[in-house]
C-alpha positions in Angstrom: 0.0 0.0 0.0 1.4 3.4 -0.9 1.5 6.5 1.2 1.0 10.0 -0.2 1.7 11.8 3.1 3.9 14.9 2.7 7.5 14.6 4.0 8.5 16.3 7.2 9.4 19.9 6.1 12.3 19.9 8.6 14.0 17.0 6.9 16.4 17.7 4.0 16.4 14.3 2.4 13.5 11.9 2.5 13.2 8.1 2.6 12.2 7.3 -1.0 10.3 4.2 -0.1 8.2 6.0 2.5 6.3 8.0 0.0 4.8 7.7 -3.5 4.6 9.6 -5.6 7.9 11.3 -4.8 7.7 14.9 -3.7 10.2 17.6 -2.9 10.3 20.7 -0.7 13.8 21.9 -1.6 15.7 21.9 -4.9 19.0 22.8 -6.6 19.1 25.1 -9.6 21.2 25.6 -12.7 20.8 28.0 -15.6 22.5 27.6 -19.0 22.6 29.6 -22.2 23.3 28.3 -25.7 23.3 30.2 -29.0 22.5 33.5 -27.2 24.0 36.9 -26.8 24.1 38.5 -23.3 22.0 35.9 -21.7 21.1 36.5 -18.0 19.2 34.2 -15.7 18.5 35.4 -12.2 16.9 33.0 -9.8 16.7 33.3 -6.0 18.8 36.4 -6.2 21.7 34.6 -7.9 22.9 35.2 -11.5 23.4 32.4 -14.0 24.4 32.7 -17.7 26.5 35.2 -19.5 25.7 38.9 -19.1 28.3 40.3 -21.5 25.9 41.6 -24.3 28.7 41.3 -26.9 29.6 37.7 -26.2 27.8 34.9 -27.9 27.4 31.7 -25.9 28.4 28.4 -27.5 25.8 26.4 -29.4 24.4 23.2 -27.8 25.5 21.3 -30.9 29.1 22.2 -30.2 28.9 20.0 -27.0 27.6 17.0 -29.0 24.7 14.7 -28.2 25.7 14.5 -24.5 25.2 18.3 -23.9 22.1 17.8 -21.7 24.2 15.6 -19.3 26.7 18.5 -18.9 24.0 20.8 -17.4 24.2 20.5 -13.6 22.5 22.5 -10.8 25.2 24.1 -8.8 23.0 26.5 -6.7 22.1 24.3 -3.7 19.5 24.1 -0.9 16.7 26.3 -2.3 13.4 26.2 -0.4 10.4 25.8 -2.7 9.9 28.4 -4.2 11.6 31.8 -4.0 10.0 33.4 -7.1 10.2 33.3 -10.8 13.5 33.1 -12.8 14.0 36.3 -14.7 15.6 35.8 -18.1 16.9 38.4 -20.5 18.8 37.5 -23.7 19.3 38.1 -27.3 18.7 35.2 -29.7 21.2 34.0 -32.2 19.8 36.7 -34.7 20.3 39.3 -31.9 16.6 39.9 -31.4 15.9 40.9 -27.7 13.8 38.7 -25.4 12.6 38.8 -21.8 10.8 36.2 -19.8 9.7 35.5 -16.3 9.6 31.7 -15.8 7.4 30.8 -12.8 9.2 27.7 -11.4 6.6 27.5 -8.6 3.7 27.2 -11.2 5.6 24.6 -13.2 6.1 22.4 -10.1 3.0 23.4 -8.3 2.2 19.8 -7.5 5.6 19.3 -5.8 6.2 16.0 -7.6 9.6 14.8 -8.5 9.8 14.2 -12.3 11.6 10.9 -13.0 11.5 7.7 -15.1 11.8 5.1 -12.4 9.0 2.6 -11.6 8.2 2.3 -7.9 9.0 -1.4 -7.9 12.5 -0.7 -9.2 13.4 1.8 -6.5 15.7 0.7 -3.7 14.1 0.7 -0.3 15.3 2.6 2.7 17.5 5.1 0.9 17.3 8.8 0.9 16.2 11.0 -2.0 18.4 14.1 -2.4 17.0 17.4 -3.5 16.2 17.3 -7.2 17.9 19.6 -9.7 15.9 22.1 -11.7 17.7 23.3 -14.8 16.6 26.2 -17.0 18.1 26.2 -20.5 17.9 29.1 -22.9 18.7 27.9 -26.4 18.4 30.6 -29.1 14.7 31.5 -28.9 13.6 28.5 -26.7 13.5 28.2 -22.9 13.4 24.6 -21.5 13.0 23.7 -17.9 14.1 20.2 -16.8 14.3 18.2 -13.6 16.9 15.6 -12.6 16.7 13.4 -9.5 19.2 10.7 -8.6 17.1 7.6 -7.6 18.7 4.5 -6.3 17.6 1.2 -7.8 17.2 -2.3 -6.3 19.5 -3.8 -9.0 22.2 -2.3 -11.3 20.9 -1.5 -14.8 24.0 -3.3 -16.1 24.7 -6.5 -14.2 28.4 -6.2 -15.2 28.6 -2.7 -13.6 27.7 -2.6 -9.9 27.9 1.2 -10.0 24.9 1.4 -12.3 22.4 1.0 -9.5 20.8 4.4 -9.9 19.0 6.6 -12.5 19.3 10.3 -12.9 17.3 11.1 -16.0 17.0 14.7 -17.3 13.2 15.1 -17.7 11.9 18.1 -19.7 8.8 19.6 -18.0 8.4 23.0 -19.7 9.3 24.4 -23.1 8.4 27.7 -24.7 9.7 29.4 -27.9 9.8 33.1 -28.2 
């Protein structure tokens, strides 16, 4: 029988097996800009991106197919939710854009986005704060979530260190 009780707000990590669906009350954040000029992302009072208006950010393609895995959330321990992410940038063609991305609205249900079936999750392990990643790519803003979830068994039996999943799940996209 599953429990949907909310985790104790005073606890940082939660026992994954104690609750389903998985919920979060704190998160990590990262902001990344590709194919933009002077891209600025401000979330929880901290700047991300490249504010130099005369400097173009690298293209996502220049990092190859694995570029999404390079995006990590370095801003830690953010209580849900401090306010929207304010984004200003110029697209590849130098057209100016501004957006206010309401992270609280995107994750209003407090659910962790992941691709692990409950029966595959390891029991009695803690779930760390998930990563929320905002990507500006030319004229498109994407918001992703990544959460490391321990598995009962390694995905690759020959690799005992493959006993987790940390999929990058897109939860929002808008083109300007």
